[in-house]
CHARMM internal coordinates of N, CA and C (Angstrom, degrees):
IC EDIT
DIST 1 N 1 CA 1.4826
DIST 1 CA 1 C 1.5614
ANGL 1 N 1 CA 1 C 109.58
DIST 1 C 2 N 1.2975
ANGL 1 CA 1 C 2 N 114.63
DIHE 1 N 1 CA 1 C 2 N -39.22
DIST 2 N 2 CA 1.3991
ANGL 1 C 2 N 2 CA 118.43
DIHE 1 CA 1 C 2 N 2 CA -178.87
DIST 2 CA 2 C 1.5673
ANGL 2 N 2 CA 2 C 114.69
DIHE 1 C 2 N 2 CA 2 C -60.40
DIST 2 C 3 N 1.2568
ANGL 2 CA 2 C 3 N 115.52
DIHE 2 N 2 CA 2 C 3 N -37.92
DIST 3 N 3 CA 1.4508
ANGL 2 C 3 N 3 CA 122.46
DIHE 2 CA 2 C 3 N 3 CA -179.12
DIST 3 CA 3 C 1.5026
ANGL 3 N 3 CA 3 C 112.42
DIHE 2 C 3 N 3 CA 3 C -61.00
DIST 3 C 4 N 1.3114
ANGL 3 CA 3 C 4 N 112.37
DIHE 3 N 3 CA 3 C 4 N -36.57
DIST 4 N 4 CA 1.4716
ANGL 3 C 4 N 4 CA 118.68
DIHE 3 CA 3 C 4 N 4 CA -176.89
DIST 4 CA 4 C 1.4805
ANGL 4 N 4 CA 4 C 112.67
DIHE 3 C 4 N 4 CA 4 C -58.61
DIST 4 C 5 N 1.3216
ANGL 4 CA 4 C 5 N 115.37
DIHE 4 N 4 CA 4 C 5 N -39.66
DIST 5 N 5 CA 1.4758
ANGL 4 C 5 N 5 CA 119.37
DIHE 4 CA 4 C 5 N 5 CA -174.88
DIST 5 CA 5 C 1.6605
ANGL 5 N 5 CA 5 C 113.99
DIHE 4 C 5 N 5 CA 5 C -92.82
DIST 5 C 6 N 1.3405
ANGL 5 CA 5 C 6 N 109.24
DIHE 5 N 5 CA 5 C 6 N -5.61
DIST 6 N 6 CA 1.5362
ANGL 5 C 6 N 6 CA 109.94
DIHE 5 CA 5 C 6 N 6 CA -178.13
DIST 6 CA 6 C 1.5082
ANGL 6 N 6 CA 6 C 111.24
DIHE 5 C 6 N 6 CA 6 C -98.26
DIST 6 C 7 N 1.3363
ANGL 6 CA 6 C 7 N 121.70
DIHE 6 N 6 CA 6 C 7 N -8.71
DIST 7 N 7 CA 1.3917
ANGL 6 C 7 N 7 CA 123.54
DIHE 6 CA 6 C 7 N 7 CA 176.02
DIST 7 CA 7 C 1.4788
ANGL 7 N 7 CA 7 C 113.73
DIHE 6 C 7 N 7 CA 7 C -74.17
DIST 7 C 8 N 1.3278
ANGL 7 CA 7 C 8 N 120.07
DIHE 7 N 7 CA 7 C 8 N 145.82
DIST 8 N 8 CA 1.5176
ANGL 7 C 8 N 8 CA 119.54
DIHE 7 CA 7 C 8 N 8 CA -174.91
DIST 8 CA 8 C 1.5510
ANGL 8 N 8 CA 8 C 109.78
DIHE 7 C 8 N 8 CA 8 C -66.40
DIST 8 C 9 N 1.2666
ANGL 8 CA 8 C 9 N 112.80
DIHE 8 N 8 CA 8 C 9 N 152.22
DIST 9 N 9 CA 1.4771
ANGL 8 C 9 N 9 CA 120.38
DIHE 8 CA 8 C 9 N 9 CA -179.14
DIST 9 CA 9 C 1.4117
ANGL 9 N 9 CA 9 C 108.98
DIHE 8 C 9 N 9 CA 9 C -85.96
DIST 9 C 10 N 1.3490
ANGL 9 CA 9 C 10 N 119.38
DIHE 9 N 9 CA 9 C 10 N 144.47
DIST 10 N 10 CA 1.5029
ANGL 9 C 10 N 10 CA 128.07
DIHE 9 CA 9 C 10 N 10 CA 179.13
DIST 10 CA 10 C 1.4931
ANGL 10 N 10 CA 10 C 105.09
DIHE 9 C 10 N 10 CA 10 C -109.82
DIST 10 C 11 N 1.4033
ANGL 10 CA 10 C 11 N 111.68
DIHE 10 N 10 CA 10 C 11 N 155.66
DIST 11 N 11 CA 1.4061
ANGL 10 C 11 N 11 CA 119.51
DIHE 10 CA 10 C 11 N 11 CA 172.68
DIST 11 CA 11 C 1.4893
ANGL 11 N 11 CA 11 C 113.87
DIHE 10 C 11 N 11 CA 11 C -76.66
DIST 11 C 12 N 1.3002
ANGL 11 CA 11 C 12 N 123.34
DIHE 11 N 11 CA 11 C 12 N 132.67
DIST 12 N 12 CA 1.4689
ANGL 11 C 12 N 12 CA 122.66
DIHE 11 CA 11 C 12 N 12 CA 178.63
DIST 12 CA 12 C 1.5327
ANGL 12 N 12 CA 12 C 114.54
DIHE 11 C 12 N 12 CA 12 C -66.10
DIST 12 C 13 N 1.2665
ANGL 12 CA 12 C 13 N 120.13
DIHE 12 N 12 CA 12 C 13 N 148.67
DIST 13 N 13 CA 1.3698
ANGL 12 C 13 N 13 CA 124.70
DIHE 12 CA 12 C 13 N 13 CA 172.90
DIST 13 CA 13 C 1.5102
ANGL 13 N 13 CA 13 C 114.88
DIHE 12 C 13 N 13 CA 13 C 100.24
DIST 13 C 14 N 1.3223
ANGL 13 CA 13 C 14 N 117.03
DIHE 13 N 13 CA 13 C 14 N -177.52
DIST 14 N 14 CA 1.5258
ANGL 13 C 14 N 14 CA 120.30
DIHE 13 CA 13 C 14 N 14 CA -177.10
DIST 14 CA 14 C 1.5350
ANGL 14 N 14 CA 14 C 107.97
DIHE 13 C 14 N 14 CA 14 C -83.16
DIST 14 C 15 N 1.3694
ANGL 14 CA 14 C 15 N 112.39
DIHE 14 N 14 CA 14 C 15 N 159.76
DIST 15 N 15 CA 1.3968
ANGL 14 C 15 N 15 CA 118.36
DIHE 14 CA 14 C 15 N 15 CA 172.61
DIST 15 CA 15 C 1.5432
ANGL 15 N 15 CA 15 C 113.06
DIHE 14 C 15 N 15 CA 15 C -74.54
DIST 15 C 16 N 1.2924
ANGL 15 CA 15 C 16 N 121.91
DIHE 15 N 15 CA 15 C 16 N 150.59
DIST 16 N 16 CA 1.4530
ANGL 15 C 16 N 16 CA 121.92
DIHE 15 CA 15 C 16 N 16 CA -176.48
DIST 16 CA 16 C 1.5620
ANGL 16 N 16 CA 16 C 109.87
DIHE 15 C 16 N 16 CA 16 C -65.51
DIST 16 C 17 N 1.3203
ANGL 16 CA 16 C 17 N 111.26
DIHE 16 N 16 CA 16 C 17 N 158.66
DIST 17 N 17 CA 1.5106
ANGL 16 C 17 N 17 CA 115.63
DIHE 16 CA 16 C 17 N 17 CA -178.77
DIST 17 CA 17 C 1.5613
ANGL 17 N 17 CA 17 C 106.43
DIHE 16 C 17 N 17 CA 17 C -77.27
DIST 17 C 18 N 1.2464
ANGL 17 CA 17 C 18 N 118.03
DIHE 17 N 17 CA 17 C 18 N 156.05
DIST 18 N 18 CA 1.4374
ANGL 17 C 18 N 18 CA 122.55
DIHE 17 CA 17 C 18 N 18 CA -178.55
DIST 18 CA 18 C 1.5174
ANGL 18 N 18 CA 18 C 113.19
DIHE 17 C 18 N 18 CA 18 C -62.03
DIST 18 C 19 N 1.2756
ANGL 18 CA 18 C 19 N 120.89
DIHE 18 N 18 CA 18 C 19 N 141.55
DIST 19 N 19 CA 1.5693
ANGL 18 C 19 N 19 CA 121.91
DIHE 18 CA 18 C 19 N 19 CA -178.53
DIST 19 CA 19 C 1.5159
ANGL 19 N 19 CA 19 C 110.11
DIHE 18 C 19 N 19 CA 19 C -63.18
DIST 19 C 20 N 1.2128
ANGL 19 CA 19 C 20 N 122.00
DIHE 19 N 19 CA 19 C 20 N -29.62
DIST 20 N 20 CA 1.4213
ANGL 19 C 20 N 20 CA 125.34
DIHE 19 CA 19 C 20 N 20 CA 177.43
DIST 20 CA 20 C 1.5274
ANGL 20 N 20 CA 20 C 112.74
DIHE 19 C 20 N 20 CA 20 C -64.52
DIST 20 C 21 N 1.3537
ANGL 20 CA 20 C 21 N 115.28
DIHE 20 N 20 CA 20 C 21 N -39.20
DIST 21 N 21 CA 1.5279
ANGL 20 C 21 N 21 CA 117.53
DIHE 20 CA 20 C 21 N 21 CA 172.12
DIST 21 CA 21 C 1.4372
ANGL 21 N 21 CA 21 C 112.33
DIHE 20 C 21 N 21 CA 21 C -67.69
DIST 21 C 22 N 1.3308
ANGL 21 CA 21 C 22 N 119.18
DIHE 21 N 21 CA 21 C 22 N -42.03
DIST 22 N 22 CA 1.4673
ANGL 21 C 22 N 22 CA 123.83
DIHE 21 CA 21 C 22 N 22 CA -179.91
DIST 22 CA 22 C 1.5702
ANGL 22 N 22 CA 22 C 108.13
DIHE 21 C 22 N 22 CA 22 C -57.50
DIST 22 C 23 N 1.3633
ANGL 22 CA 22 C 23 N 116.78
DIHE 22 N 22 CA 22 C 23 N -47.60
DIST 23 N 23 CA 1.4159
ANGL 22 C 23 N 23 CA 119.46
DIHE 22 CA 22 C 23 N 23 CA -177.05
DIST 23 CA 23 C 1.5138
ANGL 23 N 23 CA 23 C 111.89
DIHE 22 C 23 N 23 CA 23 C -65.11
DIST 23 C 24 N 1.3146
ANGL 23 CA 23 C 24 N 118.13
DIHE 23 N 23 CA 23 C 24 N -34.51
DIST 24 N 24 CA 1.3713
ANGL 23 C 24 N 24 CA 123.65
DIHE 23 CA 23 C 24 N 24 CA 177.60
DIST 24 CA 24 C 1.5188
ANGL 24 N 24 CA 24 C 112.54
DIHE 23 C 24 N 24 CA 24 C -66.47
DIST 24 C 25 N 1.2075
ANGL 24 CA 24 C 25 N 120.17
DIHE 24 N 24 CA 24 C 25 N -44.73
DIST 25 N 25 CA 1.5140
ANGL 24 C 25 N 25 CA 126.00
DIHE 24 CA 24 C 25 N 25 CA 176.69
DIST 25 CA 25 C 1.5173
ANGL 25 N 25 CA 25 C 105.90
DIHE 24 C 25 N 25 CA 25 C -61.13
DIST 25 C 26 N 1.2867
ANGL 25 CA 25 C 26 N 118.94
DIHE 25 N 25 CA 25 C 26 N -49.28
DIST 26 N 26 CA 1.4818
ANGL 25 C 26 N 26 CA 118.83
DIHE 25 CA 25 C 26 N 26 CA -176.56
DIST 26 CA 26 C 1.4678
ANGL 26 N 26 CA 26 C 113.16
DIHE 25 C 26 N 26 CA 26 C -67.40
DIST 26 C 27 N 1.3227
ANGL 26 CA 26 C 27 N 119.46
DIHE 26 N 26 CA 26 C 27 N -31.95
DIST 27 N 27 CA 1.4672
ANGL 26 C 27 N 27 CA 125.59
DIHE 26 CA 26 C 27 N 27 CA 171.13
DIST 27 CA 27 C 1.4992
ANGL 27 N 27 CA 27 C 113.70
DIHE 26 C 27 N 27 CA 27 C -57.62
DIST 27 C 28 N 1.3511
ANGL 27 CA 27 C 28 N 113.11
DIHE 27 N 27 CA 27 C 28 N -54.60
DIST 28 N 28 CA 1.4544
ANGL 27 C 28 N 28 CA 117.97
DIHE 27 CA 27 C 28 N 28 CA -178.45
DIST 28 CA 28 C 1.4979
ANGL 28 N 28 CA 28 C 110.98
DIHE 27 C 28 N 28 CA 28 C -66.47
DIST 28 C 29 N 1.3063
ANGL 28 CA 28 C 29 N 123.27
DIHE 28 N 28 CA 28 C 29 N -30.00
DIST 29 N 29 CA 1.4923
ANGL 28 C 29 N 29 CA 126.19
DIHE 28 CA 28 C 29 N 29 CA 178.01
DIST 29 CA 29 C 1.5761
ANGL 29 N 29 CA 29 C 105.61
DIHE 28 C 29 N 29 CA 29 C -71.55
DIST 29 C 30 N 1.2859
ANGL 29 CA 29 C 30 N 118.86
DIHE 29 N 29 CA 29 C 30 N -42.71
DIST 30 N 30 CA 1.4773
ANGL 29 C 30 N 30 CA 115.63
DIHE 29 CA 29 C 30 N 30 CA 177.12
DIST 30 CA 30 C 1.4486
ANGL 30 N 30 CA 30 C 115.21
DIHE 29 C 30 N 30 CA 30 C -70.05
DIST 30 C 31 N 1.3001
ANGL 30 CA 30 C 31 N 120.10
DIHE 30 N 30 CA 30 C 31 N -41.33
DIST 31 N 31 CA 1.5309
ANGL 30 C 31 N 31 CA 122.01
DIHE 30 CA 30 C 31 N 31 CA -175.18
DIST 31 CA 31 C 1.5451
ANGL 31 N 31 CA 31 C 111.51
DIHE 30 C 31 N 31 CA 31 C -74.66
DIST 31 C 32 N 1.3430
ANGL 31 CA 31 C 32 N 115.84
DIHE 31 N 31 CA 31 C 32 N -23.46
DIST 32 N 32 CA 1.4829
ANGL 31 C 32 N 32 CA 120.02
DIHE 31 CA 31 C 32 N 32 CA -179.50
DIST 32 CA 32 C 1.5595
ANGL 32 N 32 CA 32 C 110.77
DIHE 31 C 32 N 32 CA 32 C -130.79
DIST 32 C 33 N 1.3834
ANGL 32 CA 32 C 33 N 111.36
DIHE 32 N 32 CA 32 C 33 N 82.08
DIST 33 N 33 CA 1.5016
ANGL 32 C 33 N 33 CA 115.89
DIHE 32 CA 32 C 33 N 33 CA -171.98
DIST 33 CA 33 C 1.4827
ANGL 33 N 33 CA 33 C 113.06
DIHE 32 C 33 N 33 CA 33 C -70.38
DIST 33 C 34 N 1.3759
ANGL 33 CA 33 C 34 N 122.90
DIHE 33 N 33 CA 33 C 34 N -10.87
DIST 34 N 34 CA 1.3844
ANGL 33 C 34 N 34 CA 124.58
DIHE 33 CA 33 C 34 N 34 CA 176.05
DIST 34 CA 34 C 1.4880
ANGL 34 N 34 CA 34 C 113.74
DIHE 33 C 34 N 34 CA 34 C -84.70
DIST 34 C 35 N 1.3120
ANGL 34 CA 34 C 35 N 119.38
DIHE 34 N 34 CA 34 C 35 N -10.16
DIST 35 N 35 CA 1.4458
ANGL 34 C 35 N 35 CA 124.30
DIHE 34 CA 34 C 35 N 35 CA -176.20
DIST 35 CA 35 C 1.5208
ANGL 35 N 35 CA 35 C 110.79
DIHE 34 C 35 N 35 CA 35 C -83.73
DIST 35 C 36 N 1.2862
ANGL 35 CA 35 C 36 N 117.07
DIHE 35 N 35 CA 35 C 36 N 132.24
DIST 36 N 36 CA 1.5205
ANGL 35 C 36 N 36 CA 119.58
DIHE 35 CA 35 C 36 N 36 CA 174.59
DIST 36 CA 36 C 1.6131
ANGL 36 N 36 CA 36 C 106.27
DIHE 35 C 36 N 36 CA 36 C -91.77
DIST 36 C 37 N 1.3159
ANGL 36 CA 36 C 37 N 111.59
DIHE 36 N 36 CA 36 C 37 N -178.58
DIST 37 N 37 CA 1.3794
ANGL 36 C 37 N 37 CA 118.75
DIHE 36 CA 36 C 37 N 37 CA -178.34
DIST 37 CA 37 C 1.6048
ANGL 37 N 37 CA 37 C 116.78
DIHE 36 C 37 N 37 CA 37 C -60.90
DIST 37 C 38 N 1.3267
ANGL 37 CA 37 C 38 N 111.19
DIHE 37 N 37 CA 37 C 38 N -33.44
DIST 38 N 38 CA 1.4436
ANGL 37 C 38 N 38 CA 116.14
DIHE 37 CA 37 C 38 N 38 CA 177.41
DIST 38 CA 38 C 1.5262
ANGL 38 N 38 CA 38 C 113.49
DIHE 37 C 38 N 38 CA 38 C -67.19
DIST 38 C 39 N 1.3310
ANGL 38 CA 38 C 39 N 113.86
DIHE 38 N 38 CA 38 C 39 N -36.53
DIST 39 N 39 CA 1.4888
ANGL 38 C 39 N 39 CA 120.71
DIHE 38 CA 38 C 39 N 39 CA -176.43
DIST 39 CA 39 C 1.6176
ANGL 39 N 39 CA 39 C 104.62
DIHE 38 C 39 N 39 CA 39 C -74.32
DIST 39 C 40 N 1.3201
ANGL 39 CA 39 C 40 N 117.05
DIHE 39 N 39 CA 39 C 40 N -39.18
DIST 40 N 40 CA 1.4877
ANGL 39 C 40 N 40 CA 115.89
DIHE 39 CA 39 C 40 N 40 CA 176.39
DIST 40 CA 40 C 1.4494
ANGL 40 N 40 CA 40 C 109.63
DIHE 39 C 40 N 40 CA 40 C -63.06
DIST 40 C 41 N 1.3505
ANGL 40 CA 40 C 41 N 118.71
DIHE 40 N 40 CA 40 C 41 N -42.92
DIST 41 N 41 CA 1.3900
ANGL 40 C 41 N 41 CA 123.69
DIHE 40 CA 40 C 41 N 41 CA 178.70
DIST 41 CA 41 C 1.5834
ANGL 41 N 41 CA 41 C 113.76
DIHE 40 C 41 N 41 CA 41 C -56.11
DIST 41 C 42 N 1.3919
ANGL 41 CA 41 C 42 N 116.00
DIHE 41 N 41 CA 41 C 42 N -40.94
DIST 42 N 42 CA 1.3677
ANGL 41 C 42 N 42 CA 121.89
DIHE 41 CA 41 C 42 N 42 CA 179.26
DIST 42 CA 42 C 1.5411
ANGL 42 N 42 CA 42 C 114.88
DIHE 41 C 42 N 42 CA 42 C -68.89
DIST 42 C 43 N 1.4029
ANGL 42 CA 42 C 43 N 113.06
DIHE 42 N 42 CA 42 C 43 N -31.98
DIST 43 N 43 CA 1.4346
ANGL 42 C 43 N 43 CA 118.00
DIHE 42 CA 42 C 43 N 43 CA 177.08
DIST 43 CA 43 C 1.5677
ANGL 43 N 43 CA 43 C 109.99
DIHE 42 C 43 N 43 CA 43 C -72.10
DIST 43 C 44 N 1.3293
ANGL 43 CA 43 C 44 N 115.55
DIHE 43 N 43 CA 43 C 44 N -38.89
DIST 44 N 44 CA 1.4390
ANGL 43 C 44 N 44 CA 119.61
DIHE 43 CA 43 C 44 N 44 CA 175.29
DIST 44 CA 44 C 1.5740
ANGL 44 N 44 CA 44 C 113.44
DIHE 43 C 44 N 44 CA 44 C -59.19
DIST 44 C 45 N 1.2968
ANGL 44 CA 44 C 45 N 109.10
DIHE 44 N 44 CA 44 C 45 N -40.08
DIST 45 N 45 CA 1.4908
ANGL 44 C 45 N 45 CA 111.75
DIHE 44 CA 44 C 45 N 45 CA 178.78
DIST 45 CA 45 C 1.5246
ANGL 45 N 45 CA 45 C 111.52
DIHE 44 C 45 N 45 CA 45 C -67.25
DIST 45 C 46 N 1.3074
ANGL 45 CA 45 C 46 N 116.01
DIHE 45 N 45 CA 45 C 46 N -34.73
DIST 46 N 46 CA 1.5070
ANGL 45 C 46 N 46 CA 122.93
DIHE 45 CA 45 C 46 N 46 CA 174.51
DIST 46 CA 46 C 1.4087
ANGL 46 N 46 CA 46 C 110.47
DIHE 45 C 46 N 46 CA 46 C -61.44
DIST 46 C 47 N 1.3370
ANGL 46 CA 46 C 47 N 120.39
DIHE 46 N 46 CA 46 C 47 N -35.58
DIST 47 N 47 CA 1.4112
ANGL 46 C 47 N 47 CA 125.36
DIHE 46 CA 46 C 47 N 47 CA 178.28
DIST 47 CA 47 C 1.5138
ANGL 47 N 47 CA 47 C 115.94
DIHE 46 C 47 N 47 CA 47 C -80.10
DIST 47 C 48 N 1.3918
ANGL 47 CA 47 C 48 N 117.19
DIHE 47 N 47 CA 47 C 48 N -2.97
DIST 48 N 48 CA 1.4824
ANGL 47 C 48 N 48 CA 125.42
DIHE 47 CA 47 C 48 N 48 CA 179.41
DIST 48 CA 48 C 1.4648
ANGL 48 N 48 CA 48 C 111.52
DIHE 47 C 48 N 48 CA 48 C 89.31
DIST 48 C 49 N 1.3800
ANGL 48 CA 48 C 49 N 122.49
DIHE 48 N 48 CA 48 C 49 N 16.11
DIST 49 N 49 CA 1.4893
ANGL 48 C 49 N 49 CA 120.93
DIHE 48 CA 48 C 49 N 49 CA -179.18
DIST 49 CA 49 C 1.5242
ANGL 49 N 49 CA 49 C 106.30
DIHE 48 C 49 N 49 CA 49 C -104.29
DIST 49 C 50 N 1.2848
ANGL 49 CA 49 C 50 N 119.42
DIHE 49 N 49 CA 49 C 50 N 113.78
DIST 50 N 50 CA 1.5032
ANGL 49 C 50 N 50 CA 124.02
DIHE 49 CA 49 C 50 N 50 CA 176.69
DIST 50 CA 50 C 1.3875
ANGL 50 N 50 CA 50 C 111.02
DIHE 49 C 50 N 50 CA 50 C -82.44
DIST 50 C 51 N 1.4186
ANGL 50 CA 50 C 51 N 114.00
DIHE 50 N 50 CA 50 C 51 N 102.24
DIST 51 N 51 CA 1.3615
ANGL 50 C 51 N 51 CA 121.33
DIHE 50 CA 50 C 51 N 51 CA 178.92
DIST 51 CA 51 C 1.4695
ANGL 51 N 51 CA 51 C 109.30
DIHE 50 C 51 N 51 CA 51 C -132.08
DIST 51 C 52 N 1.3198
ANGL 51 CA 51 C 52 N 123.97
DIHE 51 N 51 CA 51 C 52 N 142.67
DIST 52 N 52 CA 1.5061
ANGL 51 C 52 N 52 CA 127.20
DIHE 51 CA 51 C 52 N 52 CA 175.74
DIST 52 CA 52 C 1.4187
ANGL 52 N 52 CA 52 C 110.45
DIHE 51 C 52 N 52 CA 52 C -73.23
DIST 52 C 53 N 1.4301
ANGL 52 CA 52 C 53 N 120.91
DIHE 52 N 52 CA 52 C 53 N 149.87
DIST 53 N 53 CA 1.3668
ANGL 52 C 53 N 53 CA 127.11
DIHE 52 CA 52 C 53 N 53 CA 173.97
DIST 53 CA 53 C 1.5538
ANGL 53 N 53 CA 53 C 108.62
DIHE 52 C 53 N 53 CA 53 C -58.73
DIST 53 C 54 N 1.2353
ANGL 53 CA 53 C 54 N 117.55
DIHE 53 N 53 CA 53 C 54 N -38.62
DIST 54 N 54 CA 1.5175
ANGL 53 C 54 N 54 CA 120.65
DIHE 53 CA 53 C 54 N 54 CA -176.22
DIST 54 CA 54 C 1.5979
ANGL 54 N 54 CA 54 C 109.50
DIHE 53 C 54 N 54 CA 54 C -69.02
DIST 54 C 55 N 1.2815
ANGL 54 CA 54 C 55 N 116.90
DIHE 54 N 54 CA 54 C 55 N -28.88
DIST 55 N 55 CA 1.4149
ANGL 54 C 55 N 55 CA 122.15
DIHE 54 CA 54 C 55 N 55 CA 172.88
DIST 55 CA 55 C 1.4705
ANGL 55 N 55 CA 55 C 112.38
DIHE 54 C 55 N 55 CA 55 C -63.21
DIST 55 C 56 N 1.3846
ANGL 55 CA 55 C 56 N 112.28
DIHE 55 N 55 CA 55 C 56 N -52.43
DIST 56 N 56 CA 1.5065
ANGL 55 C 56 N 56 CA 115.95
DIHE 55 CA 55 C 56 N 56 CA 175.10
DIST 56 CA 56 C 1.5168
ANGL 56 N 56 CA 56 C 114.38
DIHE 55 C 56 N 56 CA 56 C -56.90
DIST 56 C 57 N 1.3459
ANGL 56 CA 56 C 57 N 117.59
DIHE 56 N 56 CA 56 C 57 N -44.31
DIST 57 N 57 CA 1.5002
ANGL 56 C 57 N 57 CA 120.90
DIHE 56 CA 56 C 57 N 57 CA 173.78
DIST 57 CA 57 C 1.4606
ANGL 57 N 57 CA 57 C 112.87
DIHE 56 C 57 N 57 CA 57 C -55.91
DIST 57 C 58 N 1.3779
ANGL 57 CA 57 C 58 N 118.71
DIHE 57 N 57 CA 57 C 58 N -43.16
DIST 58 N 58 CA 1.4577
ANGL 57 C 58 N 58 CA 122.49
DIHE 57 CA 57 C 58 N 58 CA -176.21
DIST 58 CA 58 C 1.5216
ANGL 58 N 58 CA 58 C 108.86
DIHE 57 C 58 N 58 CA 58 C -68.59
DIST 58 C 59 N 1.3170
ANGL 58 CA 58 C 59 N 121.87
DIHE 58 N 58 CA 58 C 59 N -38.01
DIST 59 N 59 CA 1.4600
ANGL 58 C 59 N 59 CA 122.99
DIHE 58 CA 58 C 59 N 59 CA 178.08
DIST 59 CA 59 C 1.5541
ANGL 59 N 59 CA 59 C 111.51
DIHE 58 C 59 N 59 CA 59 C -64.21
DIST 59 C 60 N 1.3906
ANGL 59 CA 59 C 60 N 111.73
DIHE 59 N 59 CA 59 C 60 N -42.08
DIST 60 N 60 CA 1.4646
ANGL 59 C 60 N 60 CA 113.80
DIHE 59 CA 59 C 60 N 60 CA -178.88
DIST 60 CA 60 C 1.5343
ANGL 60 N 60 CA 60 C 110.12
DIHE 59 C 60 N 60 CA 60 C -68.39
DIST 60 C 61 N 1.3972
ANGL 60 CA 60 C 61 N 117.07
DIHE 60 N 60 CA 60 C 61 N -37.45
DIST 61 N 61 CA 1.3900
ANGL 60 C 61 N 61 CA 118.88
DIHE 60 CA 60 C 61 N 61 CA 179.97
DIST 61 CA 61 C 1.5367
ANGL 61 N 61 CA 61 C 115.08
DIHE 60 C 61 N 61 CA 61 C -64.03
DIST 61 C 62 N 1.3932
ANGL 61 CA 61 C 62 N 112.83
DIHE 61 N 61 CA 61 C 62 N -39.10
DIST 62 N 62 CA 1.4594
ANGL 61 C 62 N 62 CA 116.04
DIHE 61 CA 61 C 62 N 62 CA -179.83
DIST 62 CA 62 C 1.6160
ANGL 62 N 62 CA 62 C 112.91
DIHE 61 C 62 N 62 CA 62 C -69.40
DIST 62 C 63 N 1.3427
ANGL 62 CA 62 C 63 N 112.18
DIHE 62 N 62 CA 62 C 63 N -25.73
DIST 63 N 63 CA 1.4538
ANGL 62 C 63 N 63 CA 117.86
DIHE 62 CA 62 C 63 N 63 CA -177.79
DIST 63 CA 63 C 1.4880
ANGL 63 N 63 CA 63 C 109.15
DIHE 62 C 63 N 63 CA 63 C -85.24
DIST 63 C 64 N 1.3744
ANGL 63 CA 63 C 64 N 118.80
DIHE 63 N 63 CA 63 C 64 N -6.54
DIST 64 N 64 CA 1.4731
ANGL 63 C 64 N 64 CA 119.22
DIHE 63 CA 63 C 64 N 64 CA 178.77
DIST 64 CA 64 C 1.5798
ANGL 64 N 64 CA 64 C 112.26
DIHE 63 C 64 N 64 CA 64 C 81.08
DIST 64 C 65 N 1.3640
ANGL 64 CA 64 C 65 N 115.41
DIHE 64 N 64 CA 64 C 65 N 19.66
DIST 65 N 65 CA 1.5059
ANGL 64 C 65 N 65 CA 113.65
DIHE 64 CA 64 C 65 N 65 CA 179.75
DIST 65 CA 65 C 1.4638
ANGL 65 N 65 CA 65 C 107.32
DIHE 64 C 65 N 65 CA 65 C -92.61
DIST 65 C 66 N 1.3511
ANGL 65 CA 65 C 66 N 116.94
DIHE 65 N 65 CA 65 C 66 N 132.96
DIST 66 N 66 CA 1.4757
ANGL 65 C 66 N 66 CA 122.74
DIHE 65 CA 65 C 66 N 66 CA -178.03
DIST 66 CA 66 C 1.5409
ANGL 66 N 66 CA 66 C 109.18
DIHE 65 C 66 N 66 CA 66 C -72.57
DIST 66 C 67 N 1.3337
ANGL 66 CA 66 C 67 N 114.35
DIHE 66 N 66 CA 66 C 67 N 166.13
DIST 67 N 67 CA 1.4518
ANGL 66 C 67 N 67 CA 117.31
DIHE 66 CA 66 C 67 N 67 CA 174.06
DIST 67 CA 67 C 1.4951
ANGL 67 N 67 CA 67 C 115.91
DIHE 66 C 67 N 67 CA 67 C -63.17
DIST 67 C 68 N 1.3214
ANGL 67 CA 67 C 68 N 119.27
DIHE 67 N 67 CA 67 C 68 N 164.88
DIST 68 N 68 CA 1.5564
ANGL 67 C 68 N 68 CA 118.10
DIHE 67 CA 67 C 68 N 68 CA -173.46
DIST 68 CA 68 C 1.3774
ANGL 68 N 68 CA 68 C 118.76
DIHE 67 C 68 N 68 CA 68 C -58.65
DIST 68 C 69 N 1.3222
ANGL 68 CA 68 C 69 N 128.09
DIHE 68 N 68 CA 68 C 69 N -38.59
DIST 69 N 69 CA 1.5048
ANGL 68 C 69 N 69 CA 121.51
DIHE 68 CA 68 C 69 N 69 CA -179.36
DIST 69 CA 69 C 1.4871
ANGL 69 N 69 CA 69 C 109.62
DIHE 68 C 69 N 69 CA 69 C -64.93
DIST 69 C 70 N 1.3357
ANGL 69 CA 69 C 70 N 119.07
DIHE 69 N 69 CA 69 C 70 N -37.75
DIST 70 N 70 CA 1.4562
ANGL 69 C 70 N 70 CA 120.00
DIHE 69 CA 69 C 70 N 70 CA -176.96
DIST 70 CA 70 C 1.6157
ANGL 70 N 70 CA 70 C 110.53
DIHE 69 C 70 N 70 CA 70 C -74.94
DIST 70 C 71 N 1.3121
ANGL 70 CA 70 C 71 N 118.53
DIHE 70 N 70 CA 70 C 71 N -24.63
DIST 71 N 71 CA 1.4021
ANGL 70 C 71 N 71 CA 117.90
DIHE 70 CA 70 C 71 N 71 CA -178.98
DIST 71 CA 71 C 1.5333
ANGL 71 N 71 CA 71 C 113.49
DIHE 70 C 71 N 71 CA 71 C -76.58
DIST 71 C 72 N 1.4027
ANGL 71 CA 71 C 72 N 114.33
DIHE 71 N 71 CA 71 C 72 N -27.36
DIST 72 N 72 CA 1.4834
ANGL 71 C 72 N 72 CA 120.95
DIHE 71 CA 71 C 72 N 72 CA -176.43
DIST 72 CA 72 C 1.5614
ANGL 72 N 72 CA 72 C 110.76
DIHE 71 C 72 N 72 CA 72 C -76.51
DIST 72 C 73 N 1.3180
ANGL 72 CA 72 C 73 N 116.45
DIHE 72 N 72 CA 72 C 73 N -25.89
DIST 73 N 73 CA 1.5276
ANGL 72 C 73 N 73 CA 119.17
DIHE 72 CA 72 C 73 N 73 CA 179.37
DIST 73 CA 73 C 1.5360
ANGL 73 N 73 CA 73 C 109.90
DIHE 72 C 73 N 73 CA 73 C -75.89
DIST 73 C 74 N 1.3211
ANGL 73 CA 73 C 74 N 122.91
DIHE 73 N 73 CA 73 C 74 N -10.62
DIST 74 N 74 CA 1.3928
ANGL 73 C 74 N 74 CA 123.75
DIHE 73 CA 73 C 74 N 74 CA -178.22
DIST 74 CA 74 C 1.5426
ANGL 74 N 74 CA 74 C 110.55
DIHE 73 C 74 N 74 CA 74 C -75.32
DIST 74 C 75 N 1.3185
ANGL 74 CA 74 C 75 N 118.20
DIHE 74 N 74 CA 74 C 75 N 141.20
DIST 75 N 75 CA 1.4298
ANGL 74 C 75 N 75 CA 117.72
DIHE 74 CA 74 C 75 N 75 CA 175.75
DIST 75 CA 75 C 1.4942
ANGL 75 N 75 CA 75 C 114.77
DIHE 74 C 75 N 75 CA 75 C -103.13
END
COOR INIT
IC SEED 1 N 1 CA 1 C
IC BUILD
């Protein structure tokens, strides 16, 4: 029982995604305003990066980037 409480505590949850992946997703979103998160996910899979669509959506939401139809109407 003593060992259980002497081991170091870990943070709950998953580790954050690499910064390079985040930058790539944001770059694809900025350069292609008509693409949604599923299209960006498909392009990443084509590049050999296994990332879930929900992960792409989360990265875009945290960066404050609107969904695709609202991005295309911006001038």
